[in-house]
N, C-alpha and C positions, 0 to 999 in steps of 0.2 A: 186928773187929765181925761179929755176926750180922746177915744179910741179912734183910730181912723177906719175908714171904710176900706175894705178890701173887696176887690172884684175878682171872679173867676170867670176867666173866657174860655168858653167851651165850644169847639167847633165839631159839628156832627155832620155825616152824611152815611144813610143807610146803616145806622148802627143799632137798630131795636135788639139783637139779640143780647147785648151786655150793658145798654145804656141804662137801664133801670138800676142795676148793681152800682153803676158808677154814681149814678144822681144820689142814691141812698147814702154814699160815703161823703157826697158834698154836703147834702142836709145835715149830717151827723158832725160836721164841723165845730168844734168847740169855741171858736173865734167869733165874735160878734162886734160890730155890724158887718154884715157880709152879703153881697149880690151876687146871683149866677146870671151871666149874660150869655146866651146861645145864638150861634149862628148856625143855622140849618142850610146844607148846601143842596138845595133842591131833592131832598130824599123821596123816594118812592115806596118805603117798606113800612110804614106806619111810625117812622120817628117822629114825624111832624106832629101827628095826632098824639103821641106819648107826651111831647114837649107842651103841647097846649094844656093837657090835663094837668101837669105838673106846675104850670106857670099860674094857674088859678087857685091852687093849693098851698103852693110854696114860694110865693113872690120869686118866681123866677121869670126873666125877660127873655123871651125867646122871638127870633127874626128869621125868617125864610126867604132865600135867595130864589128868585123865579127861575133860575138856570144856574147849572153848574159854573163855579168860580175856580174850584181847585183847592187844594190844601192851604196853600200860602194865603190867597185873597180871601178864603172863607175864615181863615183866622184873623186877617187884618180887619174884617168887618166885624168880628167880636169885638177884638181889642178896642177898635175905634169908638164903640159904643157903651165902653166900661166908663162909670163915674168914680171908681174908687180911688184912693191915693196910691195903693197898691194893686197890681194885676198879676194874677197867677195864670198860668195856662194850663189848658186841661185838656186831654184826649177824651174820646167817647166811651172808652173799654177798660180804663184802668180801675184800680181801687185805691182810695186814699186812706190814710189813718186819720182818725177824728182830730189829731192835734196838729196836722200838716200845716195849715195857714198860721196858727199860734206859734209853732217853732220858727216858721220862715220870718214871722213879723218880728219875733223876740230878736234874731240874729241879723236882720236886714237893715235896720234903721240908718246904719252909718255907710250903707252901701247903695250903689246905683241897683244892683241886681243881686239876688242871692239864690242858690241853687244846693240842692241836695244829692245824696247819693242814689243812683239809679240801678243798683245791682240786683234787686229782687224782682224775680220774673214768675209769673204765672202760666204755665204750660197749658196746651189744649186739652190735657186730661187733668187741668186744675191742680197740678203739684206744684208747690212754690219751691223755688230753688234761687241759690245766688249764682250770678254769672261771674265767674272768676277770670275770664279771658282777659278782662280789661282792669285787671287791679293795678297796672301801673298808672293807668289814668287816675284812679283814684288816689294812689301815692303821689302823683304830681299834683294834684287838686289840694291834698293836705299841707304839702310843702310851700305850694305858690298859688293857690286858688283863691287867695283872698287878697288881690290887688289889681293893678291895672296890668291888662294880659293881652293888650291889643296885638302885638306882633304875633302871638301865638294863635289868636282867633282869626287873623288874617291868613295864617297858614292853613288853619283847619278848625271846624268847630267839634268841641267834646261835651258841650252844654245842653242837655236834651231838653226839649220843650216841656214835658209833663213834670220836671224837676225846678222850673224856676219861677221866680216872683221878681217883678222890677216895678219900678217908680213910674207913675203916670206922666211926669213931666218929660219923660223920654220920647213922648209922643212928637216933640217938635222936630226931632231928628230921626225917629224910627219909622214913621209913618209918611208917605206910602212904603211898603216894602218894595224894593226893585224886582222888576218882572223877570229878569234873568236868573233869579234865585229858586233853587227847588225846594228850599225849605225856610222857615222863618225864625227858627229858634238862633242859628248862628248870627244873622243879621241883628237881632235884638241883643244878642250877648256882646256882640263887637260894639255896637252903640253905647251900651251901657258902660264897657270898658273904656270907650274913648272919652265918655264924659266924667269918669271917675274910677271907683273900685268896684269890683264883684267880690262876692264872699261866698265860700263854700261851707256847708253844713254836713259833716259827716254822719249823717242819720237816714236811713230808709223810711222815708215819709209815704211812699206810694209802692204799690205792686204792679208792674208794667205786664199787661195780659199780651200773650204771644198767640197769634192765631192766623189764619190765611186770608181773613177778610178785614184785618186792621188796616188803617189809613195808609201807614207805612209800606205795608205788604201789597196793597192795591196799587199805590203810587209805582212801586217797583215793578208789578205786573204791567201796568200800564206804559212805564218807561221802556221796559224790554220789547214789547209789542209795537212800540213805534218805529217809524221808518229809520233806516240805517244813519241818517245824517243827523237824528236826533238822540242817537245812542254812541256819542264819539269815543268813549273809551272802551268799546267793545272790540274794535278793529285794530287799531294800532296806537301807539304812543302820541303821535302827532295829532290824532283826532281827540285824545284826552286833553293834550295841551289846548286845542281849540275851545273845549269845554272850560277849562280852567281860566283861559283869557276872558271868556265871557263873564265868568264868576267875578274875576278880579276887576273888570271893568265897572260892574255894579257895585262893588266895594269902594272902588275909587271916588265914587260920588258922595261919600261921606267926608263933609268938610271939617270935621273934628280931629282928623290925623294929624299928627305932628311930624316934623321933618325926619325923624328917625323912623316912624312908622311908614311915611311915604318912601323911604329908601327900601324898607322891607318889602313894600309892594312892588317895588321896581326890580328888587332881586327875585321874587316869585314870577315876575313876568319872564325875566330871563332865563329861569328855571324851565318854564313851562314855553320854550321858545317854538315857534312854528317852522323855524328854518332847519331843514334835515341836513345841511351841509356840515362837514366836519368841524370846522372852525367854531359854528354856534354851537354845536353839540358839546365842545370842550368849555366853552363860556358857560353853558347851561349847567355842566358838572360842577365848574367852579361856584356858581350860584347855589347849586344844591348842597354842597358842604357848608355854606354859610346860613342857608335857612333850614337845613335839617334839625338842629338842635329845638327849633320852635315848634315842630310837629310832636304833638303829645302822643299820638298814636304809636310812634316808632319807639322802640323799646331801648336796646342797647346799641353800641356803637357799631354791630355789624350790621344791624337794621338801617341806621343812619348812612352807612356807607354805600349800602346796596342802594337805597334811595337817591343818592347823589350820582351814583354811577348810572342810573336809568336811562338818561338821555344818550349816553354812549352806546348803551345795549338796545336802543329802541329799533323796532322793525317798522316796515311800512314808510310810506313817503306822503308829504302834505304839498297838494297843489291847490292853487288859488280855486280852481272848479269844485274842489272837495269842500271848501269853506262855504 
């Protein structure tokens, strides 16, 4: 049988220090046929020259944005240019196992999206370790991670960009990625789950490199440096609610959601209510009790109760002028 083409969508921006090491692990993949599609977000550090060099020698297709688009839209550009039946997302500074694509394809034929374990980290001192703080998320994925999990993904995302591969036909619903989302992976996972099943593979197929110049670290730094109105959960609960309402507005545009999932969306809106009056806080707490079981990051019953009671304990006020 003809083996399907797999595309690796790689987003870069000033990634020169670690990009060569990442590219070498992509070129070493055991799966063929394979294409690497890179969208460079107006790099100024030599990243583009490195990509052009590899494009001529390794059948890599690289495109350059004339100006910065940001993390989400840069990934969207890379994804949109992929031709493969399967598309795997790739950061510019990690290290992949040679069999990563082969393992994902072997486990993903019956699913819209397949993702793997993300616990292996590489520290700035080049020490490999396992992140154990989120072991409960891995346990959840082992028990429930291979099915339609749309309600959980409406609540929050735990499927990390560099661990996932999805089927190309999701383009129809996944692109363009809504403007109000800070990250792309949760949206793609939600679309995949709404279309069918997602599947978890409990194998560590890449090493996540931690360093201060990483995409996510830079995004966090830029976010912290932004004006206060763009940092809603820094000041008080009601400003966090404003940010969540924007996120939920973006997710509500997905027309694939069924009645039960739309009800979940409504409960999340009620939980993140912008109304500071006591009756609204009580309704928010009641909604919190209903949606808490769908938050994968919440551990035991105590965490879920504190989550549900958060609106009652909220400080600060919300006014129309703050919105």
